C-alpha positions, -999 to +999 in steps of 0.1 A: +709+939+232+731+910+221+760+898+243+787+888+219+813+885+247+794+854+259+792+833+227+821+812+239+801+805+272+771+793+252+793+769+232+810+757+264+776+750+280+761+731+251+775+697+259+762+700+295+726+711+288+710+679+297+729+675+330+722+711+340+685+707+331+681+675+350+696+690+382+675+721+378+644+699+375+652+680+406+660+712+426+629+730+414+606+702+425+622+703+459+621+740+463+589+753+448+557+735+459+526+730+437+544+728+403+543+690+399+513+677+419+506+650+394+526+630+368+513+651+339+523+684+356+557+668+365+563+659+328+554+694+317+576+710+343+605+689+332+599+697+295+596+734+302+628+736+322+647+716+296+635+738+267+643+769+287+679+757+293+683+748+257+670+782+246+693+801+270+724+782+257+714+787+221+708+825+226+741+828+243+760+809+217+746+829+188+747+864+204+709+868+201+692+896+220+673+879+248+646+905+247+636+892+212+633+855+222+599+838+224+593+815+254+596+778+245+564+762+234+563+738+264+567+767+288+535+782+272+517+749+275+528+745+311+517+780+321+483+774+307+480+741+325+489+757+358+464+785+352+436+759+347+447+740+378+446+771+401+483+771+408+493+807+418+513+827+392+537+836+419+547+799+422+555+798+385+575+831+387+594+818+417+604+788+396+618+811+369+637+831+394+651+800+410+661+787+376+678+820+367+699+819+399+710+783+394+720+790+357+739+821+368+758+800+393+768+775+366+777+803+341+797+823+366+816+792+376+824+785+340+836+821+335+858+820+365+874+788+352+880+799+316+869+835+310+904+850+305+916+883+318+882+901+314+863+877+337+847+905+357+833+922+326+819+888+315+803+882+349+786+916+346+774+907+311+760+874+322+741+891+350+727+916+326+718+888+301+700+868+329+680+898+340+670+906+304+660+870+296+641+866+329+622+899+325+612+892+289+602+855+293+583+859+326+564+889+311+554+867+281+546+836+302+528+857+328+505+872+301+497+837+288+489+825+323+466+855+331+448+851+298+442+814+303+432+819+339+406+845+329+393+822+302+391+793+326+374+813+353+348+824+328+340+789+318+311+771+334+331+745+353+354+771+367+325+793+379+309+763+396+342+753+411+346+788+426+311+788+441+317+754+456+350+766+470+332+795+487+306+771+502+334+748+515+358+774+528+342+808+535+328+815+570+296+831+558+291+824+521+261+838+501+240+806+501+212+820+480+236+832+453+254+799+453+222+780+450+212+801+420+246+797+403+248+760+409+212+750+405+214+730+437+196+735+470+215+734+503+185+730+526+184+692+521+204+661+529+236+657+509+258+628+500+292+638+486+310+613+465+345+613+449+349+594+417+381+587+398+393+564+370+420+538+372+448+535+345+451+527+317+423+549+306+422+575+278+406+609+283+376+599+262+372+566+281+375+585+313+347+609+304+323+581+294+332+559+324+327+587+350+293+596+334+281+560+335+293+556+371+276+588+381+243+575+366+246+542+384+253+560+417+224+584+412+200+555+408+215+535+436+211+562+462+177+574+448+187+610+444+156+632+448+168+663+430+193+673+403+229+663+413+257+688+416+286+675+395+320+691+395+350+678+375+382+678+396+409+674+370+410+653+339+402+619+356+382+628+386+346+639+395+330+653+426+293+648+432+268+660+458+235+640+457+204+650+475+190+619+493+163+609+518+178+577+532+203+578+562+228+556+544+224+538+511+230+501+507+261+497+486+257+460+477+237+467+446+259+496+436+290+475+439+274+447+418+263+472+391+298+486+389+313+451+386+288+441+359+294+473+339+332+467+341+338+504+345+374+515+354+360+537+381+363+538+419+343+560+443+344+571+479+311+581+495+311+606+524+289+607+554+254+619+545+243+651+564+220+681+560+223+718+553+255+738+546+272+721+575+263+687+560+274+698+525+308+705+540+311+675+563+300+651+535+327+665+512+354+662+539+346+626+547+344+617+510+379+631+505+392+612+535+376+580+521+392+586+487+427+590+503+421+558+523+410+538+492+440+550+472+463+541+501+447+506+503+454+499+466+435+478+441+421+452+465+395+475+480+359+475+468+350+497+438+328+518+461+340+527+496+318+544+522+330+566+550+304+551+573+321+517+568+356+528+572+354+558+596+378+544+622+405+541+596+396+572+574+396+596+604+433+589+610+444+590+573+466+620+581+485+602+608+505+574+590+533+572+616+509+567+645+490+541+626+522+522+616+534+523+653+501+509+665+500+481+640+536+472+647+530+472+685+499+450+683+509+426+654+546+426+656+562+408+627+528+399+613+527+436+602+554+430+577+549+441+541+552+408+522+528+383+505+530+356+532+520+377+561+494+395+540+476+361+535+478+354+573+465+389+581+435+384+558+427+350+573+430+363+608+408+394+601+380+372+586+384+347+615+379+374+641+350+389+621+333+355+621+338+352+659+363+324+657+343+301+634+366+280+612+337+269+590+324+304+583+359+317+577+366+289+552+334+296+534+342+334+531+377+327+519+367+298+496+392+274+512+391+242+532+385+244+570+418+226+577+437+254+558+421+280+580+429+260+611+465+256+601+470+293+594+454+303+627+478+279+645+507+295+626+496+329+638+492+320+675+524+299+677+548+318+654+536+353+662+525+348+698+491+365+693+464+358+719+430+354+702+410+350+734+393+378+753+391+413+739+404+413+703+395+450+695+432+460+692+439+431+669+409+438+647+418+475+645+454+468+637+445+444+610+421+469+595+448+495+595+471+472+576+444+464+551+432+500+544+465+519+547+487+494+530+525+500+528+525+532+548+513+513+579+534+481+574+569+471+585+595+466+558+598+431+545+625+410+561 
């Protein structure tokens, strides 16, 4: 059914399409969770909304039957991407319903302003138009989503991902079936590792870099059986490695990564045994990854939970961490380059038990420079470096690992 009474409305909305789309993008991101969890999804969401707005206005202006309109191409691409990412179809349909209600508000407002004596009839028409467009497009997009989801779940990676999800989340998973499906034994000691690439890095470069890094890691930890590898998005990889040693020495691994010049970073979890260990190692690796990403580019290429546990355990408590750092360090916790240099010097100085010579050697600077900086810290910031320095060392570690979220604003 065409709505010829609304052609004037479509023409009236044409100059405002970009403004309407931009506002709808902003409101959708705030209202419906899970639709823009990474930059790529955010761009696809914006393109999908924009093309839907353009399509609606075009259909109105040309009295086209909304039940005959194909969904925009970007809407199809976006639906498939959400299906592969495991985002529920209900979230996508909520976004369409939200978009319809916002567009109806704009349209009804325009009708009330300039719809003439038959405004009520036009409002009824726009309501019918909106329902017809929403029903048709969501049916089409939903079918695309379901088809892509079925295809994805039937793929090897998706099946493995589902089995791993069951092992990590279900109270009593079928361990024997999972082992058979994954080709990985759970009655051994596991080391979970999260790997991800750093930009700029193409998809092809990402694949090669992650594969090479995984090989270096497998050799470094002396994995004793086949490794369980699970892609986690386009630029990330999760590994579980069966190992014998309590905790691998990372010095050689870090050196190998540096020599290979791979744009890859990794977070190693705590090694543990059995199903419980499989889960614990995965949790701690994820916390280590969050911590490494928070700390920025100055952290080592390989970060181990065992080395950073006091900071990784509180990764979900940024306010408490920031409050503690501010209380202990005062203005030395400010987020600027000068205080960052002083914090680094103080952290190394305390780690070297107050030795100016060893601190200078580690920081590759003259002993007098270290002495001057420590004097600055004690005089200007009033910090006491005698006695128990645990709080100081912990606060400095918080600033180093958690970065901006744990620092005071510059000033």
